[in-house]
C-alpha positions in Angstrom: 9.5 -21.4 -2.7 12.3 -19.6 -1.6 12.6 -17.8 -5.1 9.2 -17.3 -4.9 9.6 -15.7 -1.1 12.3 -13.5 -2.9 10.1 -12.4 -6.4 7.3 -11.5 -4.0 9.5 -9.1 -1.4 10.9 -6.9 -5.2 7.4 -7.0 -6.4 5.6 -6.1 -2.3 8.0 -3.8 -1.9 7.1 -1.6 -5.2 3.4 -2.1 -4.0 4.4 -0.3 -1.3 4.8 2.6 -2.5 1.2 2.5 -4.0 -0.5 1.7 -0.6 1.7 4.5 1.0 -0.5 6.7 -1.3 -4.4 4.5 -0.3 -2.9 5.1 3.3 -2.6 9.2 2.6 -6.1 8.6 0.7 -7.8 6.4 2.4 -6.4 7.6 6.0 -5.2 10.7 6.0 -8.1 12.6 4.1 -10.9 10.0 4.8 -11.7 9.8 1.3 -12.1 6.9 -0.6 -10.8 7.4 -3.9 -11.7 5.4 -6.2 -8.9 7.1 -9.2 -5.8 4.9 -7.9 -7.3 1.3 -10.6 -6.6 4.3 -12.8 -3.7 6.6 -11.7 -1.9 3.1 -11.2 -1.9 2.4 -15.4 -1.5 6.0 -16.4 1.9 6.0 -14.2 2.8 2.7 -16.2 0.9 3.8 -19.4 3.0 7.4 -19.7 6.7 5.6 -18.3 6.1 2.4 -21.4 5.2 4.9 -24.0 7.4 7.1 -23.2 10.2 5.0 -22.9 9.7 2.8 -25.8 10.1 6.5 -27.8 13.6 7.0 -26.8 13.1 9.0 -23.6 14.8 7.9 -21.0 13.4 6.2 -18.1 14.1 8.2 -14.7 12.8 11.2 -17.0 9.9 9.2 -18.2 9.2 8.0 -14.7 9.5 11.5 -13.2 6.5 13.0 -16.1 4.7 9.6 -14.8 4.4 11.5 -10.8 3.8 14.3 -12.8 0.9 12.6 -15.5 -0.9 10.9 -12.0 -0.3 13.8 -9.7 -3.1 16.4 -11.8 -5.2 12.7 -12.0 -5.1 13.4 -8.5 -6.0 16.9 -8.1 -9.5 16.7 -10.8 -10.5 14.3 -8.7 -9.4 16.6 -5.9 -11.5 19.9 -8.3 -14.0 17.2 -8.8 -15.4 16.2 -5.1 -14.7 20.2 -3.7 -16.0 22.5 -6.0 -18.2 20.6 -8.7 -20.0 19.2 -5.6 -19.8 15.7 -6.6 -19.9 12.5 -3.8 -16.7 12.0 -3.1 -16.9 8.4 -4.0 -18.4 8.9 -7.0 -15.3 11.6 -7.9 -12.8 8.8 -8.0 -15.7 6.7 -10.4 -15.6 9.5 -12.6 -11.7 9.8 -12.8 -11.2 6.3 -13.1 -13.9 5.7 -16.2 -12.1 8.5 -17.5 -8.8 7.5 -17.3 -9.0 4.2 -18.8 -9.8 5.9 -22.1 -6.9 8.3 -21.2 -4.6 5.5 -20.9 -5.1 3.7 -24.3 -5.2 7.0 -25.9 -1.3 7.1 -24.4 -1.1 4.2 -25.7 -2.1 3.6 -28.3 -3.0 -0.1 -27.7 -4.2 -2.2 -25.3 -0.5 -3.5 -24.7 3.0 -1.8 -24.6 5.8 -4.6 -24.0 9.2 -3.4 -22.8 11.5 -6.7 -23.6 14.0 -4.4 -26.0 13.4 -1.3 -24.6 16.7 -0.2 -21.0 14.9 0.2 -18.0 15.0 2.5 -14.9 16.1 -0.8 -13.6 18.2 -1.6 -16.5 20.2 0.9 -15.5 21.2 -0.3 -11.9 21.6 -3.6 -12.7 24.5 -2.6 -15.5 26.0 -0.1 -12.1 25.3 -3.2 -9.7 26.6 -6.3 -11.6 30.4 -5.0 -12.0 30.2 -5.1 -7.7 30.0 -8.8 -6.9 27.7 -8.4 -4.8 25.2 -11.0 -6.6 28.1 -13.5 -6.4 28.9 -13.3 -2.6 24.7 -12.8 -2.3 24.0 -15.8 -3.8 27.0 -17.7 -2.2 25.1 -16.6 1.2 21.4 -18.1 0.0 23.5 -21.6 -1.1 25.0 -21.9 2.2 22.2 -21.6 4.5 21.1 -24.3 2.8 18.0 -22.3 0.5 19.0 -24.4 -3.0 19.0 -23.9 -6.9 17.6 -21.7 -8.4 19.4 -18.1 -6.9 18.2 -15.0 -7.5 19.5 -13.2 -10.6 20.2 -10.1 -9.1 19.9 -8.5 -6.0 20.2 -4.8 -7.2 16.2 -4.7 -8.0 15.4 -5.5 -4.1 17.8 -2.9 -3.3 17.5 -0.3 -5.2 13.8 -0.5 -4.3 14.2 -1.1 -0.7 15.9 2.5 -0.5 13.0 4.3 -2.9 10.3 3.0 -1.2 12.4 4.4 2.9 13.1 7.2 1.0 9.7 8.1 0.2 8.0 7.3 4.1 10.6 9.2 5.8 9.6 11.7 3.2 5.8 10.9 3.8 6.9 11.2 7.7 8.1 14.1 7.4 5.6 16.0 5.2 3.0 14.3 7.6 4.6 16.8 10.2 4.8 20.2 8.6 2.3 22.7 9.0 0.8 21.6 5.5 0.3 18.2 6.9 -1.1 19.2 9.9 -3.7 20.6 8.3 -4.3 17.6 5.4 -4.2 15.4 8.8 -7.1 17.9 10.7 -9.3 17.5 7.3 -9.2 14.1 7.5 -10.0 14.0 11.4 -12.3 17.1 11.4 -13.2 19.7 8.4 -15.5 21.6 10.8 -12.8 22.5 13.1 -10.1 22.7 11.2 -12.0 25.5 9.0 -12.2 27.6 12.2 -8.9 28.5 11.7 -9.2 29.7 8.4 -7.8 26.7 6.7 -8.8 26.0 2.7 -10.1 22.3 3.3 -10.9 22.0 -1.1 -6.8 22.9 -0.8 -5.7 20.6 1.8 -8.5 17.6 0.3 -6.6 18.1 -4.2 -3.5 18.7 -2.8 -3.9 14.5 -0.2 -5.2 13.1 -3.6 -2.6 15.1 -6.0 0.1 13.5 -3.7 -1.4 10.2 -3.1 -2.2 9.3 -6.5 1.2 10.7 -7.4 2.5 8.0 -5.9 0.2 5.5 -7.2 1.9 6.6 -10.3 4.8 6.5 -9.3 4.0 2.6 -8.5 2.8 1.7 -11.3 6.0 3.6 -13.5 8.1 1.0 -11.5 5.8 -1.9 -11.7 5.8 -1.7 -15.9 9.3 -1.4 -16.3 9.6 -4.6 -13.7 7.2 -6.5 -15.3 8.5 -4.9 -18.9 5.0 -4.4 -20.0 2.3 -1.7 -19.7 -1.5 -3.4 -20.4 -4.8 -1.2 -19.5 -5.9 -3.6 -17.1 -3.1 -4.6 -14.8 -5.2 -1.4 -12.4 -7.4 -3.9 -12.2 -8.5 -3.9 -8.3 -5.3 -2.0 -7.3 -7.7 -0.1 -4.7 -8.2 -2.9 -3.1 -4.9 -4.5 -2.9 -3.8 -0.9 -1.5 -6.6 -0.9 1.3 -4.7 -4.9 2.1 -1.9 -3.5 2.5 -2.9 -0.7 4.9 -4.8 -2.8 7.0 -2.6 -5.7 7.1 0.4 -3.6 8.0 -1.8 -2.1 10.5 -3.5 -5.0 12.4 0.1 -6.4 12.3 2.4 -3.7 13.2 0.2 -1.2 15.3 -0.9 2.7 14.0 0.9 4.1 17.4 2.7 6.9 15.4 3.2 8.1 11.7 6.2 6.8 11.8 5.4 3.4 12.8 2.4 3.3 10.1 3.8 4.0 7.0 6.2 1.2 8.4 3.5 -1.3 8.9 1.7 -0.1 5.9 5.3 -0.9 3.2 5.3 -4.4 6.0 1.4 -4.7 5.2 2.2 -4.8 1.0 5.3 -7.2 1.4 3.2 -9.6 3.5 0.0 -9.7 1.2 2.4 -10.0 -2.1 3.8 -13.1 0.5 0.6 -14.4 1.5 -0.9 -14.4 -2.6 2.6 -15.8 -3.6 2.1 -18.7 -1.1 -1.9 -19.1 -2.1 -0.9 -19.5 -5.9 0.8 -22.7 -4.5 -1.9 -24.5 -4.1 -3.2 -26.9 -6.6 -6.9 -26.3 -6.7 -6.4 -22.5 -7.0 -4.7 -20.7 -10.6 -3.3 -17.7 -11.2 -7.1 -17.0 -12.5 -8.0 -16.7 -9.0 -6.0 -13.4 -8.0 -8.6 -11.0 -6.8 -10.2 -13.6 -5.3 -7.7 -14.1 -3.7 -7.2 -10.4 -3.1 -10.7 -10.2 -2.2 -10.5 -13.5 0.6 -7.3 -11.8 2.2 -9.0 -7.9 3.4 -11.8 -10.1 3.8 -9.7 -11.8 7.0 -7.8 -8.8 7.7 -10.6 -6.7 7.9 -12.8 -9.6 10.5 -10.2 -10.8 12.4 -9.3 -7.8 14.0 -12.6 -7.6 15.4 -13.4 -11.0 16.1 -10.4 -11.0 18.0 -11.4 -8.4 20.2 -14.5 -9.8 20.8 -12.6 -12.6 22.2 -10.1 -10.5 23.9 -13.2 -9.0 25.5 -15.6 -11.9 27.0 -11.9 -12.8 28.5 -12.1 -10.2 30.5 -15.1 -10.1 31.5 -15.4 -13.8 32.3 -11.6 -12.7 34.2 -13.4 -9.9 36.2 -16.8 -12.3 37.0 -14.2 -14.8 38.7 -12.6 -11.6 40.2 -15.5 -10.8 42.0 -16.8 -14.2 42.3 -13.1 -15.1 44.7 -14.5 -11.6 46.4 -17.5 -12.3 47.4 -16.5 -15.5 48.9 -13.8 -14.8 50.7 -16.3 -12.0 51.9 -18.4 -14.7 52.9 -15.8 -17.0 54.5 -15.6 -14.3 57.7 -18.5 -13.4 58.1 -19.6 -16.9 58.7 -16.4 -16.8 60.7 -17.1 -13.2 62.6 -20.9 -15.4 63.2 -18.9 -18.0 64.7 -16.9 -16.4 67.2 -19.8 -14.2 68.9 
């Protein structure tokens, strides 16, 4: 179990980048962007294909971000200039990307088992430092037992990268363009009255969102050491689950708190899935069912809790009124007796 939890943290922190991208489109722009299912695979396909061709993994990852950004911008163009419904624009781009991803990879699966990835370079720098041995001793000392993690380098570097992206997102959303982006999602008619180009804001927002999703896909491909054309199926649901779970548990008072909540939601989602798969009657093929169940619970439970709190408040107010009325009646009776 401890090793499974550790692996969930590793993968969760990578998926958190994708969740931040979904947060930008789903919450900030109020745009149901299904391009995510395709752009996630596009990032993985571009990175894997370039790495197999001998390109530096860092350059391959950056290229994946650019291609993901372009895919998001095309979705925005379909919606703004093509006047196609937002949901349909994302579906059309997702379908188109399936064929594009097959073209990029040349086949349905690209293995990276014998290739150097970005994480390989990090591990090469990390290993001589002796940090793994020290942390594994601590692991054993607290009673977590064996097996110990093979390396802590991926977790550490991904925490740093994800937090950097989080802080860049926070900073961007506080700039003039970021505020215009937020206003576009809140009220397009109002922001147009201030001469803002809402079409450009939608295109830019979707481009940034899918660039982040493609980055997550590229890193997952290097982490899992393969890219597959079907690895993006249901990715939008995973992103939404991360956003909803994070917001429900950690709150949304500020942008900084919300983006941190999204990261926390992505990690908690992976932990829940990991624990669910350890149940005897569930199998690996049930992962999509588990995902759907988690999203349903994340959507329903806050509403159920709100109703429970409302009933509790109403019952408390009713009890206070009864107390006040009984006190008033008591005073009236005593007054009649004195007279």
